[in-house]
C-alpha positions as CSV (number, residue, x, y, z in Angstrom):
1,V,1.8,-242.7,-6.3
2,F,4.4,-240.2,-7.5
3,N,8.0,-239.4,-6.6
4,A,7.9,-235.8,-5.1
5,E,11.3,-234.9,-6.6
6,T,11.0,-236.2,-10.1
7,A,7.1,-236.3,-10.5
8,E,7.6,-239.8,-11.8
9,L,4.7,-242.2,-11.6
10,L,5.8,-245.1,-9.3
11,S,2.7,-247.2,-9.0
12,H,-1.0,-247.1,-9.7
13,H,-4.2,-249.1,-9.8
14,Q,-7.6,-248.3,-11.2
15,V,-11.1,-249.7,-11.0
16,E,-14.0,-248.9,-13.3
17,I,-17.1,-247.6,-11.5
18,K,-20.6,-248.7,-12.6
19,Q,-22.8,-246.0,-14.0
20,E,-26.5,-246.5,-13.5
21,F,-29.2,-245.1,-15.8
22,P,-32.5,-245.7,-13.9
23,R,-34.4,-243.6,-16.4
24,E,-33.7,-241.7,-19.6
25,G,-31.4,-238.8,-18.9
26,W,-30.7,-240.0,-15.3
27,V,-27.1,-240.9,-14.4
28,E,-26.2,-242.3,-10.9
29,Q,-23.4,-243.9,-9.1
30,D,-23.3,-245.8,-5.8
31,P,-21.3,-243.7,-3.2
32,M,-20.4,-246.9,-1.3
33,E,-19.0,-248.4,-4.5
34,I,-16.9,-245.2,-5.1
35,L,-15.6,-245.4,-1.5
36,N,-14.8,-249.1,-1.7
37,S,-13.1,-248.6,-5.0
38,V,-10.8,-246.1,-3.2
39,Y,-10.0,-248.7,-0.5
40,E,-9.3,-251.3,-3.2
41,C,-7.0,-248.9,-5.2
42,V,-5.1,-248.0,-2.1
43,E,-4.7,-251.6,-1.0
44,K,-3.6,-252.8,-4.5
45,T,-1.2,-249.9,-5.1
46,C,0.5,-250.5,-1.7
47,E,0.9,-254.2,-2.6
48,K,2.4,-253.2,-6.0
49,M,4.8,-250.9,-4.2
50,K,6.0,-253.7,-1.9
51,E,6.6,-255.9,-4.9
52,L,8.8,-253.0,-6.3
53,N,10.6,-252.9,-2.9
54,I,9.4,-249.3,-2.2
55,N,8.7,-248.8,1.4
56,I,5.1,-247.5,1.8
57,A,6.2,-245.6,4.9
58,N,7.7,-243.1,2.4
59,I,4.1,-242.1,1.5
60,R,4.0,-238.6,3.1
61,A,0.6,-237.2,1.9
62,I,-2.6,-238.1,0.1
63,G,-4.4,-235.9,-2.5
64,V,-8.0,-236.3,-3.5
65,T,-9.4,-235.5,-6.9
66,N,-13.0,-236.1,-8.2
67,Q,-15.6,-235.5,-10.9
68,R,-16.8,-232.2,-9.7
69,E,-20.5,-231.6,-9.7
70,T,-21.6,-235.1,-8.7
71,T,-23.8,-234.7,-5.6
72,V,-24.2,-236.9,-2.6
73,V,-26.2,-236.6,0.7
74,W,-25.4,-238.9,3.6
75,D,-26.4,-239.5,7.2
76,K,-23.7,-238.4,9.6
77,T,-25.0,-240.7,12.4
78,T,-24.8,-244.0,10.3
79,G,-22.2,-242.9,7.8
80,E,-24.4,-244.3,5.0
81,P,-25.5,-242.4,1.8
82,L,-29.2,-241.5,1.8
83,Y,-29.5,-241.9,-2.0
84,N,-27.3,-242.7,-5.0
85,A,-24.8,-240.0,-6.1
86,I,-26.4,-237.9,-8.9
87,V,-23.6,-237.6,-11.6
88,W,-22.6,-234.3,-13.1
89,L,-24.1,-234.9,-16.5
90,D,-27.5,-236.1,-15.2
91,L,-30.5,-234.3,-16.7
92,R,-33.3,-235.0,-14.3
93,T,-33.1,-231.4,-13.0
94,Q,-34.3,-229.8,-16.2
95,S,-37.7,-229.1,-14.7
96,T,-36.1,-227.8,-11.5
97,V,-34.0,-225.4,-13.6
98,E,-37.1,-224.2,-15.5
99,R,-39.0,-223.7,-12.2
100,L,-36.2,-221.7,-10.7
101,L,-35.8,-219.6,-13.9
102,K,-39.4,-218.4,-13.5
103,R,-38.3,-216.7,-10.3
104,V,-35.5,-214.8,-12.0
105,P,-36.3,-211.4,-13.6
106,G,-36.3,-211.8,-17.3
107,K,-35.6,-215.6,-17.0
108,N,-31.9,-214.6,-17.2
109,K,-29.8,-217.8,-17.0
110,T,-26.7,-215.9,-16.1
111,F,-28.3,-214.0,-13.1
112,S,-25.6,-215.3,-10.7
113,K,-22.7,-215.1,-13.1
114,F,-20.8,-212.4,-11.3
115,K,-21.0,-214.2,-8.0
116,T,-20.5,-217.8,-9.1
117,G,-19.1,-217.6,-12.6
118,L,-21.8,-220.1,-13.7
119,P,-25.1,-220.1,-15.6
120,L,-28.1,-221.7,-14.2
121,S,-27.9,-225.2,-15.6
122,T,-28.7,-228.9,-14.8
123,Y,-24.8,-229.3,-14.6
124,F,-24.2,-227.7,-11.2
125,S,-24.7,-229.2,-7.7
126,A,-27.2,-226.8,-6.3
127,V,-30.0,-227.9,-8.6
128,K,-29.2,-231.6,-8.0
129,L,-29.3,-231.0,-4.2
130,R,-32.6,-229.1,-4.7
131,W,-34.0,-232.1,-6.6
132,L,-32.9,-234.5,-3.8
133,L,-34.6,-232.3,-1.1
134,D,-37.8,-232.1,-3.2
135,N,-38.0,-235.8,-4.1
136,V,-36.4,-238.0,-1.5
137,E,-38.4,-238.4,1.7
138,E,-35.5,-239.8,3.6
139,I,-33.3,-236.8,2.8
140,K,-36.0,-234.4,3.7
141,K,-36.4,-236.1,7.1
142,A,-32.6,-236.3,7.7
143,V,-32.3,-232.5,7.1
144,E,-35.2,-231.8,9.5
145,E,-33.5,-234.0,12.2
146,G,-30.1,-232.5,11.6
147,R,-28.5,-235.7,10.4
148,A,-27.9,-234.8,6.7
149,M,-24.6,-233.8,5.2
150,F,-24.1,-232.7,1.6
151,G,-21.0,-232.9,-0.5
152,T,-19.4,-233.4,-3.8
153,I,-17.4,-236.7,-4.0
154,D,-14.3,-235.1,-2.5
155,S,-16.2,-234.3,0.7
156,W,-17.8,-237.8,0.9
157,L,-14.3,-239.4,0.5
158,I,-12.5,-237.1,2.9
159,W,-15.2,-237.4,5.5
160,S,-15.2,-241.2,5.2
161,L,-11.4,-241.6,5.1
162,T,-10.8,-239.4,8.2
163,G,-13.2,-241.3,10.4
164,G,-16.7,-241.0,9.0
165,K,-19.3,-241.1,11.7
166,D,-16.5,-241.2,14.3
167,G,-15.1,-237.7,13.8
168,G,-14.8,-237.5,10.0
169,I,-13.9,-234.1,8.6
170,H,-16.6,-232.5,6.6
171,C,-14.9,-230.2,4.1
172,T,-14.4,-229.3,0.5
173,D,-11.9,-227.1,-1.3
174,V,-12.5,-223.8,-3.2
175,T,-12.4,-225.5,-6.7
176,N,-15.2,-228.0,-5.9
177,A,-17.2,-225.3,-4.0
178,S,-17.0,-223.1,-7.0
179,R,-19.0,-225.7,-9.0
180,T,-22.0,-225.8,-6.7
181,M,-23.6,-222.4,-7.7
182,L,-23.8,-221.7,-3.9
183,F,-20.3,-220.3,-3.5
184,N,-19.2,-216.7,-4.0
185,I,-15.9,-217.0,-6.0
186,H,-14.7,-213.5,-4.8
187,S,-15.4,-213.6,-1.0
188,L,-14.6,-217.4,-1.0
189,E,-17.7,-218.2,1.2
190,W,-21.0,-219.9,0.8
191,D,-23.4,-217.2,-0.4
192,P,-26.5,-216.7,1.9
193,D,-28.6,-215.2,-0.9
194,L,-27.9,-218.1,-3.3
195,C,-28.6,-220.6,-0.5
196,K,-31.9,-218.8,0.1
197,F,-32.7,-218.7,-3.7
198,F,-32.2,-222.5,-3.9
199,D,-33.7,-223.0,-0.5
200,I,-30.8,-225.0,0.8
201,P,-30.0,-225.1,4.5
202,M,-26.5,-223.9,5.1
203,E,-25.8,-226.2,8.0
204,I,-25.6,-229.2,5.6
205,L,-22.7,-227.7,3.6
206,P,-19.1,-228.6,4.1
207,N,-16.4,-226.2,5.3
208,V,-14.5,-224.7,2.5
209,R,-10.7,-224.9,2.6
210,S,-7.8,-224.2,0.3
211,S,-6.7,-226.8,-2.3
212,S,-3.5,-227.5,-0.4
213,E,-3.5,-227.9,3.4
214,I,-3.8,-230.7,6.0
215,Y,-7.6,-231.5,6.3
216,G,-7.1,-234.5,8.5
217,V,-5.4,-237.9,8.7
218,M,-6.3,-241.2,7.2
219,V,-7.8,-243.7,9.7
220,C,-7.6,-247.4,9.4
221,F,-9.8,-248.8,6.7
222,P,-12.6,-251.2,7.7
223,V,-11.6,-253.5,4.8
224,F,-7.9,-253.0,5.3
225,E,-6.6,-254.7,8.4
226,S,-3.1,-253.7,7.6
227,G,-3.9,-250.0,8.0
228,A,-1.1,-249.2,5.5
229,L,-1.8,-245.5,5.2
230,T,-3.2,-244.9,8.7
231,G,-2.0,-241.6,10.1
232,V,-0.9,-240.2,6.6
233,P,-2.3,-236.7,6.2
234,I,-4.9,-235.9,3.5
235,S,-3.5,-232.6,2.3
236,G,-4.6,-232.0,-1.3
237,C,-8.0,-231.6,-2.8
238,L,-8.8,-230.3,-6.3
239,G,-11.7,-231.0,-8.7
240,D,-10.4,-233.1,-11.6
241,Q,-10.1,-230.4,-14.2
242,H,-8.3,-228.1,-11.8
243,A,-6.0,-230.9,-10.8
244,A,-5.1,-231.5,-14.5
245,L,-4.3,-227.8,-14.9
246,V,-1.9,-228.0,-12.0
247,G,-0.5,-231.4,-13.2
248,Q,0.1,-229.8,-16.6
249,M,2.1,-227.0,-14.8
250,C,-0.2,-224.3,-16.2
251,F,0.7,-221.8,-13.4
252,Q,1.1,-218.8,-15.8
253,D,-1.6,-216.5,-17.0
254,G,-2.8,-217.6,-20.4
255,Q,-1.6,-221.3,-20.2
256,A,-4.4,-223.8,-21.0
257,K,-5.0,-227.5,-21.1
258,N,-7.7,-229.8,-22.4
259,T,-8.7,-233.0,-20.6
260,Y,-10.4,-235.8,-22.6
261,G,-12.4,-238.0,-20.3
262,T,-16.1,-238.8,-20.2
263,G,-16.5,-235.2,-21.1
264,C,-14.0,-232.6,-22.4
265,F,-12.8,-229.7,-20.4
266,L,-10.6,-226.9,-21.6
267,L,-9.3,-224.6,-18.8
268,C,-7.2,-221.5,-19.3
269,N,-5.4,-219.9,-16.3
270,T,-6.4,-216.2,-16.0
271,G,-4.2,-215.4,-13.0
272,Q,-5.4,-213.7,-9.9
273,K,-8.3,-211.9,-11.8
274,S,-11.6,-213.5,-12.7
275,V,-12.4,-213.0,-16.4
276,F,-16.1,-213.1,-17.3
277,S,-16.8,-214.7,-20.7
278,E,-18.9,-213.0,-23.4
279,H,-18.9,-216.2,-25.4
280,G,-20.5,-218.9,-23.2
281,L,-17.6,-220.0,-21.1
282,I,-17.7,-220.2,-17.3
283,T,-15.5,-218.6,-14.8
284,T,-14.1,-220.9,-12.1
285,I,-11.5,-221.0,-9.4
286,A,-8.4,-222.6,-10.8
287,Y,-6.7,-223.4,-7.4
288,K,-5.6,-221.8,-4.1
289,M,-2.4,-223.5,-3.0
290,G,-2.6,-222.9,0.8
291,K,-4.5,-221.1,3.5
292,D,-2.6,-217.8,3.0
293,K,-1.9,-218.1,-0.7
294,P,-3.8,-216.1,-3.3
295,V,-6.6,-217.6,-5.3
296,F,-6.2,-218.1,-9.0
297,Y,-9.0,-218.2,-11.6
298,A,-9.6,-219.9,-14.9
299,L,-12.0,-219.7,-17.9
300,E,-13.5,-223.1,-18.7
301,G,-15.3,-224.6,-21.6
302,S,-17.1,-227.8,-20.7
303,V,-18.3,-230.4,-23.2
304,A,-20.6,-233.1,-21.7
305,I,-19.8,-236.0,-24.1
306,A,-16.3,-237.0,-25.3
307,G,-15.1,-240.4,-24.1
308,A,-18.7,-241.2,-23.4
309,V,-19.5,-241.3,-27.1
310,V,-17.0,-244.1,-27.6
311,R,-18.5,-246.0,-24.7
312,W,-21.9,-245.4,-26.3
313,L,-20.8,-246.8,-29.7
314,R,-19.4,-249.8,-27.8
315,D,-22.1,-250.5,-25.2
316,N,-25.3,-249.1,-26.8
317,L,-24.8,-249.7,-30.5
318,G,-22.4,-252.6,-30.1
319,I,-20.4,-251.6,-33.2
320,A,-17.2,-252.6,-31.4
321,K,-16.3,-254.7,-28.3
322,T,-13.6,-252.4,-27.0
323,S,-12.8,-248.7,-27.2
324,L,-9.6,-249.6,-29.1
325,E,-11.7,-251.3,-31.7
326,V,-13.6,-248.0,-32.2
327,E,-10.3,-246.3,-32.8
328,K,-9.4,-249.0,-35.3
329,L,-12.7,-248.6,-37.2
330,A,-12.1,-244.8,-37.5
331,E,-8.5,-245.4,-38.7
332,D,-9.8,-247.8,-41.4
333,A,-12.3,-245.2,-42.6
334,G,-9.8,-242.3,-42.5
335,T,-12.8,-240.0,-43.2
336,S,-16.4,-239.6,-42.1
337,Y,-17.4,-239.4,-45.7
338,G,-19.7,-236.4,-45.1
339,C,-21.3,-237.9,-42.0
340,Y,-21.5,-235.6,-38.9
341,F,-22.2,-236.7,-35.3
342,V,-23.4,-234.3,-32.6
343,P,-23.3,-236.3,-29.4
344,A,-25.7,-234.0,-27.4
345,F,-26.9,-236.8,-25.2
346,S,-27.1,-234.5,-22.2
347,G,-28.0,-231.3,-24.1
348,L,-25.2,-229.0,-25.2
349,Y,-22.9,-227.4,-22.6
350,A,-20.4,-224.6,-23.6
351,P,-20.7,-222.4,-25.5
352,Y,-24.4,-223.0,-26.1
353,W,-25.9,-224.0,-22.7
354,E,-28.8,-225.6,-24.5
355,P,-30.4,-228.4,-22.5
356,S,-33.1,-229.1,-25.2
357,A,-30.5,-230.4,-27.7
358,R,-30.2,-234.1,-28.4
359,G,-27.7,-236.2,-30.2
360,I,-28.0,-236.6,-34.0
361,I,-26.0,-238.2,-36.8
362,C,-26.6,-236.6,-40.2
363,G,-25.3,-236.6,-43.7
364,L,-25.9,-240.3,-44.0
365,T,-25.9,-242.0,-47.4
366,Q,-26.2,-245.6,-48.6
367,F,-22.4,-245.7,-48.6
368,T,-22.1,-244.8,-44.8
369,N,-20.9,-247.6,-42.6
370,K,-19.9,-248.1,-39.0
371,S,-16.3,-247.0,-39.7
372,H,-17.5,-243.6,-40.9
373,I,-19.7,-243.2,-37.8
374,A,-16.8,-244.1,-35.6
375,F,-14.7,-241.5,-37.4
376,A,-17.5,-238.9,-37.1
377,A,-17.7,-239.6,-33.3
378,L,-14.0,-238.9,-32.8
379,E,-14.2,-235.9,-35.1
380,A,-17.1,-234.6,-32.9
381,V,-14.9,-234.5,-29.9
382,C,-12.4,-232.4,-31.8
383,F,-15.1,-230.0,-33.2
384,Q,-16.5,-229.5,-29.7
385,T,-13.0,-228.6,-28.5
386,R,-12.5,-226.2,-31.4
387,E,-15.8,-224.4,-30.5
388,I,-14.5,-223.8,-27.0
389,L,-11.1,-222.7,-28.1
390,D,-12.6,-220.2,-30.5
391,A,-14.7,-218.8,-27.6
392,M,-11.6,-218.7,-25.4
393,N,-9.5,-216.9,-28.0
394,K,-12.3,-214.2,-28.3
395,D,-12.5,-213.8,-24.5
396,C,-8.7,-213.7,-23.8
397,G,-7.7,-211.9,-27.0
398,I,-4.6,-214.0,-27.3
399,P,-5.0,-217.1,-29.5
400,L,-3.3,-220.2,-28.1
401,S,-0.2,-221.2,-30.0
402,Q,-0.5,-224.9,-29.0
403,L,-2.9,-227.0,-26.9
404,Q,-1.7,-229.1,-24.0
405,V,-3.8,-232.2,-23.6
406,D,-4.3,-235.1,-21.1
407,G,-6.8,-237.7,-20.1
408,G,-7.6,-241.3,-21.1
409,M,-8.6,-240.5,-24.7
410,T,-5.2,-238.9,-25.5
411,N,-3.8,-242.4,-25.9
412,N,-5.8,-242.4,-29.1
413,K,-3.3,-241.2,-31.8
414,I,-6.0,-240.8,-34.5
415,L,-7.9,-238.5,-32.2
416,M,-4.9,-236.4,-31.3
417,Q,-3.9,-236.0,-35.0
418,L,-7.5,-235.1,-35.9
419,Q,-7.5,-232.5,-33.1
420,S,-4.4,-230.8,-34.4
421,D,-5.9,-230.8,-38.0
422,I,-9.1,-229.3,-36.8
423,L,-7.5,-226.6,-34.6
424,C,-4.7,-225.9,-37.1
425,I,-2.3,-225.7,-34.1
426,P,0.1,-228.3,-32.6
427,V,-1.3,-230.6,-29.9
428,V,1.1,-231.5,-27.1
429,K,0.7,-234.5,-24.9
430,P,2.8,-235.5,-21.9
431,S,4.1,-239.0,-22.0
432,M,2.5,-239.7,-18.6
433,A,-1.2,-239.4,-19.1
434,E,-2.2,-239.3,-15.4
435,T,-1.9,-235.6,-15.0
436,T,-5.1,-235.2,-12.9
437,A,-3.7,-237.6,-10.3
438,L,-0.3,-235.8,-10.5
439,G,-2.0,-232.4,-9.8
440,A,-3.7,-233.8,-6.7
441,A,-0.3,-235.2,-5.6
442,M,1.4,-231.9,-6.1
443,A,-1.2,-230.1,-4.0
444,A,-0.9,-232.7,-1.3
445,G,2.9,-232.7,-1.3
446,A,3.2,-228.9,-1.3
447,A,0.9,-228.4,1.7
448,E,2.2,-226.6,4.8
449,G,3.3,-229.2,7.3
450,V,4.1,-231.7,4.5
451,E,6.3,-229.7,2.2
452,V,7.9,-232.4,0.1
453,W,6.9,-230.9,-3.2
454,S,8.1,-227.5,-4.5
455,L,5.7,-225.7,-6.8
456,N,8.3,-223.0,-7.8
457,P,8.5,-223.0,-11.6
458,G,12.3,-223.4,-11.5
459,D,12.0,-226.6,-9.4
460,L,9.4,-228.3,-11.6
461,S,10.9,-231.1,-13.7
462,A,10.3,-230.8,-17.4
463,V,7.9,-233.4,-18.8
464,T,8.6,-235.4,-21.9
465,C,5.9,-234.8,-24.5
466,E,4.7,-236.0,-27.9
467,R,3.7,-233.4,-30.4
468,F,1.1,-233.7,-33.2
469,E,1.3,-231.1,-36.0
470,P,-1.5,-230.1,-38.3
471,Q,-1.4,-232.2,-41.5
472,I,-4.3,-230.9,-43.6
473,N,-4.8,-227.5,-45.2
474,P,-6.7,-224.9,-43.2
475,E,-9.4,-224.5,-45.9
476,E,-10.3,-228.2,-45.6
477,S,-10.5,-227.8,-41.8
478,E,-12.7,-224.7,-42.0
479,Y,-15.1,-226.5,-44.5
480,R,-15.5,-229.5,-42.2
481,Y,-16.0,-227.2,-39.1
482,A,-18.7,-225.2,-40.9
483,R,-20.6,-228.4,-41.8
484,W,-20.3,-229.5,-38.2
485,K,-21.8,-226.2,-37.0
486,K,-24.7,-226.7,-39.3
487,A,-25.3,-230.1,-37.7
488,V,-25.2,-228.5,-34.2
489,M,-28.0,-226.1,-35.2
490,K,-30.1,-229.1,-36.2
491,S,-29.6,-230.8,-32.9
492,M,-31.2,-228.0,-30.9
493,G,-34.7,-227.7,-29.6
494,W,-35.6,-231.4,-29.6
495,E,-36.7,-231.9,-26.0
496,T,-39.3,-229.9,-24.2
497,S,-40.1,-230.5,-20.6
498,D,-43.9,-230.5,-21.1
499,G,-43.6,-233.7,-23.0
500,P,-44.1,-237.1,-21.3
501,S,-41.4,-237.8,-18.8
502,N,-40.6,-241.3,-19.8
503,G,-39.9,-240.5,-23.4
504,K,-42.8,-242.6,-24.7
505,P,-45.3,-241.0,-27.1
506,K,-48.6,-239.9,-25.6
């Protein structure tokens, strides 16, 4: 919860959501657990506000932000999901992508680039939805009987929070729609030709709205007898990376931010024109702040594994009990001692779009220990960001003079210093890390009919920031970056889809 005049964070609550890995490369979440976590966060935050003597009747609007390509299909008559949500970095659709590619002249992955801004990849929602329609009997049946609804998590939440099976609003915003591969980012409509190509029935798709308008009002929660926010309009909706762009106040052409979460996402505002990358970045809608407002575009570089590599060191390798301990190990080492880590657990995203890549750690010697590996893991996040920034500088022609950063991993000071060293430019971090939530709040508060938040640049309050300046010489940085690129080349071409599906040798 934010103060609309000062953008100050007043209260918050968070709950970690379980990731399920039913098979190698599969990543799922339970849509009911996601919904219940929202109920719980609202309830707990409202309790905290009462303790702070802030009247919750002052909450004027609600914004929603979500991990974007995660796909869910539910039954509109029962309000229940028909399968787990397939998470954005899930890889099960690799064979679906290959099958679809065979139907494209010259197997050109970028065949729809000028309509959608996206390459054909396991990452986007259309292929996840295609997989569900092909493999889940219950979903096939629900579609035939006209009971199925598709959405990214924002749609699932808004529909559930505005009444669900009793009149819930089935919608999404332009930013989330632009990540499905079914949406034309120029006409701002679902594209009939793409729906036909993926063989997706258009009637299951949500209505597409702007990022800032009243979609509906909150109804009383089933678990929440008090109905604290009943009747409050839901009036902001942005995919998480777009919300962070707004929260970092990147409203000018050429402003960019990098968010360090599970993955890493660098977005650069390109204004009211869509720029198409020659260097492996994707074109996406940045935001559209109202029904009658213009649409803004961004170039984006997406890295699948950032914070997830720390989680992997903690949960899979057990080299530390907490994420903080991983940071401590890296700090103790102070160097990777020639060890390089390419965390291509879900293939490589930008700028390579290489689903066959897999994670590798190379340059190991008898001297290498867990601290060096922890350091190499953090360094990998920074190298991946550098690759995207290089691509962005080539596409935009104007190198960034500093990088604005946010997201959970930015609390890691070692990482931020490393990032500045590897980019050879300052890294600037706002003192309040919840910029994604702030962006969703700004969109909600600025909506017509709410109008408690001004987005005029002159009215935006300046944010206090921490700066990290490069501390190593550029030659050292270039040398390490060149070695990293060598490691990336070695990580490619591991996985072929004609191998056994369970990863066991034949």
